[in-house]
C-alpha positions in Angstrom: -13.5 17.7 -8.3 -14.9 18.2 -11.7 -11.7 19.8 -13.1 -10.2 16.3 -13.3 -12.7 15.1 -15.9 -10.4 16.0 -18.8 -7.4 14.3 -17.2 -6.6 10.6 -17.1 -5.1 10.5 -13.7 -3.9 7.7 -11.5 -2.3 7.0 -8.1 -3.3 10.2 -6.3 -1.4 10.8 -3.0 -1.8 13.6 -0.5 1.2 15.7 0.5 1.4 16.0 4.3 0.2 19.6 4.1 -3.3 18.3 3.3 -4.0 20.7 0.4 -1.6 19.4 -2.3 -2.2 16.3 -4.3 0.5 14.3 -6.2 -0.7 12.3 -9.2 0.4 10.8 -12.4 -1.1 11.6 -15.8 -1.2 8.9 -18.4 -1.2 9.6 -22.1 -0.2 7.8 -25.2 2.6 9.2 -27.4 2.9 8.2 -31.0 6.4 7.6 -32.4 6.7 7.5 -36.2 8.2 4.1 -37.1 8.1 4.3 -40.9 6.1 5.6 -43.8 3.0 3.6 -42.9 3.5 2.4 -39.3 3.7 4.3 -36.0 4.2 3.0 -32.6 2.0 4.0 -29.7 3.9 4.1 -26.3 2.6 5.1 -22.9 3.9 8.4 -21.5 3.4 8.7 -17.7 4.3 12.0 -16.0 4.1 13.3 -12.4 2.1 16.4 -11.5 1.0 18.1 -8.3 -2.3 20.0 -7.7 -2.9 22.7 -5.2 -6.5 22.0 -4.1 -7.2 25.5 -3.0 -6.0 27.3 -6.1 -6.6 24.4 -8.5 -3.1 25.0 -10.0 -1.6 22.0 -11.7 2.2 21.9 -11.9 4.2 19.4 -13.8 7.0 17.9 -11.7 8.5 15.2 -13.9 7.5 15.1 -17.6 10.2 13.8 -19.8 9.8 11.4 -22.8 10.5 8.6 -20.4 7.9 7.3 -18.0 8.0 8.7 -14.5 5.9 6.6 -12.1 5.8 4.5 -9.0 6.4 7.6 -6.8 6.0 8.2 -3.1 6.2 11.4 -1.1 8.4 11.5 2.0 6.6 11.9 5.3 8.0 15.4 5.8 6.8 16.4 2.3 10.2 17.6 1.1 11.2 14.7 -1.3 9.6 12.5 -3.9 11.2 9.1 -4.8 10.0 7.8 -8.2 10.8 5.3 -10.9 12.2 6.4 -14.2 13.8 4.2 -16.9 13.9 1.2 -14.4 15.9 3.3 -11.9 15.1 5.0 -8.6 15.2 8.8 -8.9 14.8 11.5 -6.3 13.5 15.1 -6.6 12.4 17.8 -4.2 8.7 18.5 -3.8 8.9 21.4 -6.3 10.2 19.1 -9.0 13.8 20.4 -8.8 17.1 18.7 -8.1 16.3 15.5 -9.9 18.9 12.8 -9.5 19.3 9.2 -10.4 20.2 7.4 -7.2 22.2 4.7 -9.0 21.4 2.2 -6.4 24.1 -0.5 -6.1 21.9 -3.6 -5.8 22.3 -6.2 -8.5 19.0 -5.9 -10.3 17.5 -5.7 -13.8 14.8 -3.2 -12.8 13.2 -1.6 -9.7 9.6 -2.6 -9.2 7.3 0.4 -9.5 4.8 1.3 -6.7 6.9 -0.3 -4.0 8.7 2.8 -2.5 7.9 3.3 1.2 9.6 6.0 3.3 11.0 5.7 6.8 9.1 8.0 9.2 12.0 10.4 9.4 12.3 10.7 5.6 15.9 9.6 5.6 15.5 6.1 4.0 13.1 4.2 1.8 12.4 0.6 1.2 11.9 -0.8 -2.3 11.7 -4.0 -4.3 13.9 -4.9 -7.2 13.8 -7.8 -9.7 16.7 -9.7 -11.1 15.0 -11.5 -14.0 18.1 -13.2 -15.3 18.3 -15.1 -12.0 14.9 -16.7 -12.5 13.0 -13.7 -11.1 14.9 -13.1 -7.8 13.0 -10.4 -5.9 15.1 -8.3 -3.5 13.8 -6.0 -0.9 16.3 -3.3 0.1 16.6 -0.2 2.1 18.3 2.8 0.6 19.8 5.4 3.0 19.8 9.0 1.5 22.6 10.1 3.9 25.1 7.3 3.2 23.8 6.7 -0.3 24.1 2.9 0.4 21.6 0.2 0.1 21.2 -2.9 2.2 19.3 -6.0 1.0 16.9 -7.2 3.7 15.2 -10.1 1.8 15.6 -12.3 -1.2 12.7 -14.3 -2.7 12.5 -16.5 -5.8 9.7 -16.3 -8.3 7.7 -18.9 -6.3 6.9 -16.2 -3.8 7.0 -12.5 -4.4 7.4 -9.7 -1.9 4.5 -7.2 -2.0 3.8 -3.8 -0.6 6.5 -3.1 2.0 5.5 -0.5 4.5 7.4 1.1 7.4 5.9 1.2 10.8 5.2 4.6 12.3 8.1 4.0 14.8 10.5 3.1 12.0 11.5 -0.1 13.8 9.7 -2.5 11.5 8.8 -3.1 7.9 5.8 -5.1 7.1 5.0 -6.8 3.8 3.3 -9.8 2.5 4.4 -12.7 0.4 2.3 -13.9 -2.5 2.6 -17.2 -4.2 1.3 -18.2 -7.6 -1.7 -20.5 -7.8 -0.6 -24.0 -8.7 
């Protein structure tokens, strides 16, 4: 796929249709800070690519970083991270909404979204750094718009990579501990 040579892409994911790819494009944006100083900040946006037509379509590209995304199993929704909050959009990049999850957290950990097989819920990790890095794993239900905490861990162990089972009955993850 030589047409990607001019793009700095990361985290490619296939849509369920098998011919569309979701990816993030990383670039650096410069913000003037003063007469002689400027600040370089990352600007991460979400795009999709139709492999057959090679058409690239921006889905989320504001001045804030949009990252940590995951496509629902039915291909209709994308959950992503923006400004430390969980956001949802349809697969065309429309109907963007901040989910305003009601779990006490400082920020949601990027790259931890995992969908239930029926695309009605997702599991995610949040961090409450004011409470000595308390990591919470929670399930957010799109129908009820409620979240349920299913695990709490301190900074001595961190929850990593939650994944739903194909049946939807289980969520598997692993715990990592710092080297002492």
